[in-house]
Every structure is written in structure tokens, then in C-alpha cells.
C-alpha positions in Angstrom: 115.6 103.6 116.0 118.3 100.7 115.5 117.5 97.6 118.5 121.4 95.7 117.9 121.5 92.2 117.4 119.7 90.2 118.7 119.9 85.8 118.5 116.2 84.0 119.3 116.4 80.1 119.9 113.6 77.2 119.9 113.2 74.0 120.9 111.7 71.3 118.8 109.1 72.2 120.9 108.9 76.3 119.1 109.5 77.6 122.6 112.1 80.2 123.2 114.9 79.3 125.1 117.9 81.8 124.1 117.0 85.4 123.3 120.6 87.1 123.3 120.5 91.0 123.3 123.4 92.6 122.1 125.2 90.1 124.4 122.9 90.8 127.4 121.8 86.7 127.2 119.0 84.9 128.3 118.2 80.7 128.9 114.4 79.7 129.7 113.4 76.3 131.3 109.8 74.4 129.9 108.6 71.3 132.6 107.5 69.0 130.7 104.4 70.4 130.2 105.7 72.8 128.7 105.2 75.6 131.0 107.6 78.0 131.2 109.8 77.7 134.9 112.8 80.2 135.1 114.5 82.4 133.1 117.9 82.7 134.0 120.6 85.2 133.5 123.5 87.4 134.4 122.0 88.8 137.8 120.5 85.5 139.0 117.8 82.4 138.5 114.1 83.5 138.0 111.7 80.9 138.8 108.0 81.5 137.4 105.3 80.0 139.7 102.2 78.1 137.1 98.8 77.5 140.0 97.2 75.6 137.7 95.3 78.4 135.8 97.7 81.4 135.8 101.3 82.6 136.2 101.4 84.1 140.1 104.1 85.2 140.4 107.9 85.2 140.1 110.6 84.7 142.7 114.3 85.6 142.5 
């Protein structure tokens, strides 16, 4: 099975900031401490909640 075209873009800290799978684009944002804070797609933004130990939930 061919998954199609996948493009991933990384920032200077080696964090994935863009993921494109066959035209479906997801953008990721990070806080100053390097934790992923949001995933942005055409469907909207999902915010990730961190408690200092683990991701607790995702909020759309």
C-alpha cells in the first residue's frame, strides 16, 4: 500500500512544525520550554494541556 506523498518540516530545535499527507496539512506549535501546545488543521485547533508531568487532555 502506497501512503502517497508525505512532507514533514522541522524547526531548528528538530521539532516537527508541519506535516502534510497528500494535501492534508497539520501545523504544530510549541511553547518556549519545547512542549507541543497545539495542532492546527483545516478542521480547527486542538490545544494540548500539560500538567508538568504528562499531557492531560486535548481541547478543540
